[in-house]
C-alpha positions as a Markdown table, in Angstrom:
| # | Residue | x | y | z |
|---|---|---|---|---|
| 1 | Met | -5.2 | -1.5 | -4.8 |
| 2 | Phe | -3.1 | 0.7 | -6.9 |
| 3 | Arg | 0.2 | 0.9 | -8.7 |
| 4 | Leu | 3.3 | 2.7 | -7.3 |
| 5 | Pro | 6.2 | 3.9 | -9.3 |
| 6 | Asp | 9.2 | 1.6 | -9.0 |
| 7 | Glu | 12.7 | 2.3 | -10.4 |
| 8 | Glu | 13.3 | -1.4 | -11.5 |
| 9 | Thr | 10.0 | -2.6 | -13.0 |
| 10 | Gly | 8.3 | 0.6 | -13.6 |
| 11 | Glu | 5.3 | 0.2 | -11.5 |
| 12 | Ile | 4.4 | -2.3 | -8.5 |
| 13 | Pro | 1.1 | -3.3 | -7.1 |
| 14 | Ala | 0.3 | -1.7 | -3.6 |
| 15 | Ala | -2.6 | -1.8 | -1.3 |
| 16 | Ser | -3.9 | 0.4 | 1.4 |
| 17 | Val | -5.8 | -1.6 | 4.1 |
| 18 | Ile | -8.0 | -0.5 | 7.0 |
| 19 | Leu | -7.6 | -3.0 | 9.7 |
| 20 | Ser | -10.7 | -3.9 | 12.0 |
| 21 | Pro | -10.3 | -3.1 | 15.7 |
| 22 | Gly | -8.5 | -6.1 | 17.3 |
| 23 | Ala | -7.3 | -7.4 | 14.0 |
| 24 | Lys | -3.8 | -8.9 | 14.1 |
| 25 | Glu | -2.9 | -9.4 | 10.6 |
| 26 | Ser | 0.5 | -8.4 | 9.3 |
| 27 | Glu | 1.7 | -7.1 | 6.0 |
| 28 | Glu | 3.1 | -10.4 | 5.2 |
| 29 | Asp | -0.3 | -12.2 | 6.0 |
| 30 | Ile | -2.1 | -9.6 | 3.5 |
| 31 | Met | 0.5 | -10.2 | 0.9 |
| 32 | Asn | 0.3 | -13.9 | 1.3 |
| 33 | Tyr | -3.6 | -13.9 | 1.1 |
| 34 | Val | -3.4 | -11.8 | -2.2 |
| 35 | Ala | -0.7 | -14.1 | -3.6 |
| 36 | Ser | -2.8 | -17.2 | -3.1 |
| 37 | Asn | -5.8 | -15.6 | -4.9 |
| 38 | Ala | -4.1 | -13.5 | -7.8 |
| 39 | Ala | -1.9 | -14.0 | -10.8 |
| 40 | His | 1.8 | -13.7 | -10.1 |
| 41 | Tyr | 2.1 | -10.4 | -11.7 |
| 42 | Lys | -0.7 | -8.8 | -9.5 |
| 43 | Lys | 0.8 | -9.8 | -6.1 |
| 44 | Val | 0.9 | -7.0 | -3.7 |
| 45 | Arg | 4.5 | -5.9 | -3.0 |
| 46 | Val | 3.6 | -3.1 | -0.6 |
| 47 | Val | 0.9 | -3.0 | 2.1 |
| 48 | His | 0.1 | 0.3 | 3.9 |
| 49 | Phe | -2.2 | 0.3 | 6.9 |
| 50 | Val | -4.5 | 3.4 | 7.1 |
| 51 | Asp | -7.2 | 4.6 | 9.6 |
| 52 | Ala | -9.4 | 5.7 | 6.6 |
| 53 | Ile | -9.5 | 5.8 | 2.9 |
| 54 | Pro | -10.4 | 9.4 | 1.5 |
| 55 | Lys | -13.5 | 9.6 | -0.6 |
| 56 | Ser | -15.2 | 12.1 | -2.6 |
| 57 | Pro | -18.6 | 13.5 | -1.6 |
| 58 | Ser | -20.3 | 11.0 | -4.0 |
| 59 | Gly | -18.5 | 8.2 | -2.3 |
| 60 | Lys | -15.9 | 7.3 | -4.8 |
| 61 | Ile | -12.3 | 6.4 | -3.5 |
| 62 | Met | -9.8 | 9.2 | -4.2 |
| 63 | Arg | -7.1 | 7.0 | -5.5 |
| 64 | Arg | -4.6 | 9.9 | -6.4 |
| 65 | Leu | -4.7 | 10.9 | -2.7 |
| 66 | Val | -4.2 | 7.3 | -1.5 |
| 67 | Lys | -1.3 | 7.1 | -3.9 |
| 68 | Glu | 0.4 | 10.3 | -2.8 |
| 69 | Arg | 0.1 | 9.6 | 0.9 |
| 70 | Met | 1.8 | 6.1 | 0.0 |
| 71 | Val | 4.6 | 7.6 | -2.0 |
| 72 | Glu | 5.2 | 10.2 | 0.9 |
| 73 | Lys | 5.2 | 7.4 | 3.6 |
| 74 | Met | 7.7 | 5.5 | 1.3 |
| 75 | Lys | 9.9 | 8.5 | 1.0 |
| 76 | Thr | 10.0 | 9.2 | 4.6 |
| 77 | Glu | 10.9 | 5.6 | 5.4 |
| 78 | Ser | 13.8 | 5.5 | 3.0 |
| 79 | Leu | 15.2 | 8.7 | 4.4 |
| 80 | Thr | 14.8 | 7.5 | 7.9 |
| 81 | Lys | 16.7 | 4.1 | 7.0 |
| 82 | Ser | 19.4 | 5.9 | 4.9 |
| 83 | Lys | 20.0 | 8.4 | 8.1 |
| 84 | Asn | 20.4 | 5.4 | 10.3 |
| 85 | Ile | 23.1 | 3.8 | 8.2 |
């Protein structure tokens, strides 16, 4: 979990998730699960499914790279949506 920049609120909670092979959970399922187990201000607003989470040689999650990839994905999705309108 990490924070993404948001024009309206400043930052929103987001999550990158690795699904197990054969798993059928959707973004909505993940968000509902977190909502039922976390405070309202910690509810995940964006879920991004990934194949792997980048880690440093010492095994720490490289949050900066995860966040950058998520922001890039959101930008390309918003550009695609705006071109289709």
